[in-house]
N, C-alpha and C positions, 0 to 999 in steps of 0.2 A: 377164697375164691372158686368158683364152680369151673369146672372144666369145660370146654366147647361141647364135648361129647354129652356131659351130663345135662347141660342146658337144651341141647338139640332134643335129647331123649323126653325130657320134662315138656318141652315144646311140643313135640310131636303127640305125646300122651294127651296133653291139654286140648289140642286142636282136632284129634282123630277119636271122637267119643262115640259116635254111632249114629247121632242125629244132628242136624244142622243148628238147632237151638242149642243143644249142649256145647256144640263146637264154638258157637258164637259167644256163649256165656263163659265157659270155662276156660277157652282158649284166649278171649278177650281179657279176662281177669289175669291170666299168666302175662299176656303182653304188656300190660298195664303196671304190673306190679313186681314182676321177677327180679328186675335190676337192683332193686334195694334190699331183697331179702338177704338174709344171713344163712349159715348151714342149718340152722334149727327150722327157720321157716320154710326153707326149701324141703326139708324132711317132712314137716307138717303139710305141705302142699302135696307132696307125693303120696304121703298117707291118705289125703283126702281124694286124690285121684283113684285109690283102690275102691272107694264107695261108689255105689250105683249112681249114675247120672240123675235118675228122678230125685234121689235124696239130696244129691248135692243142690240140684236147682230148687228144690223145696226149702232148703235153708237159706238159699240165696232170695228167694222171694218171700221168706217169712211164713210160709204155710206150714212149716215143721221145724221143731227145735233140733239143732245139731246135737250130737251126742257130746257130753261134757268135755271129752278129750279134745275137741275140735272149737269150743267156745273160746272167744277172745277176739284180739285185733284182726286176725286173717278173715274170719267168718264176718266180722263187722264190716271189713272193707268189701268182701264179697256181696254183702247185703246193699250196699250203696248203689250198684248197678251203674255206676257213671262211666264204667269202663267198656260198655256195649256200644259198638258203632253200628248206627242203623243206616243202611243204604237208602237214599232218597231219590 
């Protein structure tokens, strides 16, 4: 089980990327999925957070292939984009 401090740190990093678009995409993904992640999935998400926002967003949009180390269920969930809330 992640500590409150670990989750707060990951949430902050996911929501404070540098652009509003990245904050919404990466932060929204964290909000929608983090509760179901095990330790390995949290570690993988943390590794993804080390990458450049433009790369993460390109992987999500399908305009670039993610590195092999990130390919799998997490990137597939990121690519669904069903976690992004759009203000109307």
